[in-house]
C-alpha positions in Angstrom: -2.6 14.5 -27.8 0.1 12.6 -25.9 2.7 10.5 -27.6 2.1 6.7 -27.4 4.7 6.3 -24.6 3.4 9.2 -22.5 -0.2 8.1 -23.2 0.5 4.9 -21.3 2.2 6.7 -18.5 -0.7 9.2 -18.3 -3.3 6.4 -18.2 -1.4 4.7 -15.4 -0.9 7.9 -13.4 -4.6 8.8 -13.7 -5.8 5.3 -12.9 -3.6 5.2 -9.8 -5.1 8.5 -8.5 -8.7 7.4 -9.3 -8.2 4.1 -7.6 -6.8 5.9 -4.5 -9.8 8.2 -4.5 -12.7 6.0 -5.3 -11.6 2.4 -5.8 -12.2 0.2 -8.8 -16.0 0.3 -9.3 -16.0 4.1 -9.7 -13.0 4.1 -12.1 -15.0 5.6 -15.0 -13.5 5.2 -18.5 -14.8 8.6 -19.6 -13.2 10.5 -16.7 -10.0 8.4 -17.1 -9.7 9.3 -20.8 -10.5 13.0 -20.2 -8.0 13.3 -17.3 -5.3 11.4 -19.2 -5.9 13.3 -22.4 -5.9 10.1 -24.5 -8.3 8.4 -26.8 -10.2 5.2 -26.2 -8.1 3.6 -29.0 -5.0 4.4 -27.1 -6.4 2.9 -23.9 -7.1 -0.4 -25.7 -3.9 -0.3 -27.6 -1.8 -0.2 -24.4 -4.3 -2.3 -22.3 -6.3 -4.7 -24.5 -8.1 -5.9 -21.4 -9.5 -2.4 -20.9 -10.3 -1.0 -17.5 -9.5 -4.2 -15.7 -6.1 -4.7 -17.2 -5.2 -1.0 -16.6 -6.3 -1.1 -13.0 -4.4 -4.3 -12.3 -1.3 -2.8 -13.9 -1.6 0.4 -11.9 -2.1 -1.4 -8.6 0.8 -3.7 -9.3 3.1 -0.8 -10.3 2.2 1.1 -7.2 2.8 -2.0 -5.1 6.3 -2.4 -6.6 7.0 1.3 -6.2 6.0 1.2 -2.5 8.1 -1.8 -1.9 11.1 0.1 -3.3 10.3 2.9 -0.9 10.2 0.4 2.0 13.4 -1.1 0.9 15.1 2.3 1.0 13.6 3.2 4.3 14.7 -0.1 5.8 18.2 0.2 4.4 18.6 3.5 6.2 16.6 2.9 9.4 15.6 0.3 11.9 12.3 -1.4 11.1 10.3 0.7 13.6 11.7 4.0 12.2 11.0 2.8 8.7 7.4 2.0 9.5 7.0 5.4 11.1 8.4 6.9 7.9 5.8 5.0 5.9 2.9 6.3 8.0 4.3 9.8 7.8 4.5 9.7 4.1 0.9 8.5 3.8 -0.3 11.2 6.2 1.4 13.9 4.2 -0.1 12.6 1.0 -3.6 12.5 2.4 -3.3 16.0 3.8 -2.0 17.3 0.5 -5.0 15.8 -1.3 -7.4 17.4 1.2 -8.5 13.9 2.3 -9.5 12.9 -1.2 -6.8 10.3 -1.9 -6.1 7.1 0.0 -4.1 4.1 -1.0 -4.5 2.8 -4.6 -4.2 -0.7 -3.3 -6.1 -0.4 -0.1 -9.1 1.6 -1.5 -10.0 -1.0 -4.1 -9.2 -3.8 -1.7 -12.6 -3.0 0.0 -14.3 -4.2 -3.2 -12.1 -7.3 -3.7 -15.1 -9.7 -3.6 -16.7 -7.8 -6.4 -13.8 -7.3 -8.8 -12.3 -9.7 -11.4 -9.5 -12.0 -10.6 -6.9 -9.9 -12.4 -7.5 -6.9 -10.1 -7.9 -9.1 -7.0 -4.6 -10.8 -7.7 -2.8 -7.5 -8.1 -4.2 -6.3 -4.7 -3.1 -9.6 -3.0 0.3 -9.5 -4.5 0.9 -5.9 -3.5 0.0 -6.6 0.1 2.1 -9.7 0.1 5.1 -7.8 -1.2 4.9 -5.2 1.6 4.4 -7.9 4.2 7.3 -9.9 2.8 9.8 -7.0 3.0 8.8 -6.0 6.5 8.9 -9.5 7.8 12.4 -10.1 6.3 13.7 -6.9 8.0 12.4 -8.1 11.3 13.8 -11.7 11.0 17.1 -10.1 10.1 17.0 -8.6 13.6 16.3 -11.8 15.4 12.5 -12.0 15.4 11.2 -15.5 14.8 9.9 -16.0 11.3 6.3 -16.7 12.2 6.1 -13.8 14.6 7.7 -11.5 12.1 5.2 -12.5 9.4 2.2 -11.9 11.8 3.6 -8.6 12.9 4.2 -7.4 9.4 0.7 -8.3 8.4 -0.6 -6.5 11.5 1.4 -3.4 10.4 -0.1 -3.3 6.9 -3.6 -3.9 8.3 -3.1 -1.1 10.8 -1.7 1.2 8.1 -4.6 0.6 5.7 -7.2 0.9 8.4 -5.7 4.1 9.6 -5.7 5.6 6.1 -9.4 4.8 5.8 -10.3 6.4 9.1 -8.1 9.4 8.5 -9.9 10.2 5.3 -13.3 9.6 6.8 -12.7 11.7 9.9 -10.5 14.2 8.2 -8.1 14.0 11.1 -4.6 12.6 11.1 -4.6 11.6 14.8 -5.5 8.0 13.9 -2.4 7.8 11.7 -0.2 9.0 14.5 -1.8 6.6 17.0 -1.6 3.6 14.7 2.0 4.3 13.9 2.9 4.6 17.6 1.1 1.3 18.4 2.8 -0.5 15.6 6.2 1.0 16.4 5.9 -0.2 20.0 5.0 -3.7 18.9 8.0 -3.8 16.5 10.4 -2.5 19.1 9.1 -5.0 21.7 9.5 -7.9 19.3 13.0 -6.8 18.3 14.0 -6.5 22.0 12.5 -9.9 22.9 14.9 -12.3 24.6 15.3 -16.0 23.6 13.8 -18.1 26.4 15.3 -21.5 27.6 12.5 -23.4 26.0 13.3 -21.9 22.6 10.3 -19.5 22.5 10.4 -15.7 22.1 8.6 -13.6 24.7 7.2 -10.6 22.7 6.2 -7.5 24.6 3.4 -6.6 22.3 1.4 -9.7 23.1 
């Protein structure tokens, strides 16, 4: 049986994979314990709130980890290239899983009206983190704040929707197409010129 420290890590790793595969509703405690090789007592020791607390923690941890990846990509690339890298990473992960695993934030997000507030808040906060970091990168390159926020939200919406269709169709074409569309929009916004009336003319509109 796992040590207490590794038991918590195993629970989180397994919960993340199950959330990515099937969402929150189908996150079964029996499968979770068997896959993690931990006891029910260990689950409730580390997560007194049980399944809900574990799921919320796994979602939040993944959200923070993905933000760190975005920060690194953006530190090394222009926003458009960083976004393409994000799509490419997701595509590779879906293919490796043989279409079984999606996003552990996006998959349960489809059930957000039927989950508890703890899980719903973790989902919202994760999306907000990603939108925030993308919008900040675009404003640093001269895109107006409101436009950058809208474009960042559009990027995450396109990403999550493409992941869903990619798994359903078992075809990565939609990931490539979505990435290309978002990249064009970001490049157009970054290249927009300030107009005399103070507005930005964005090519993606």
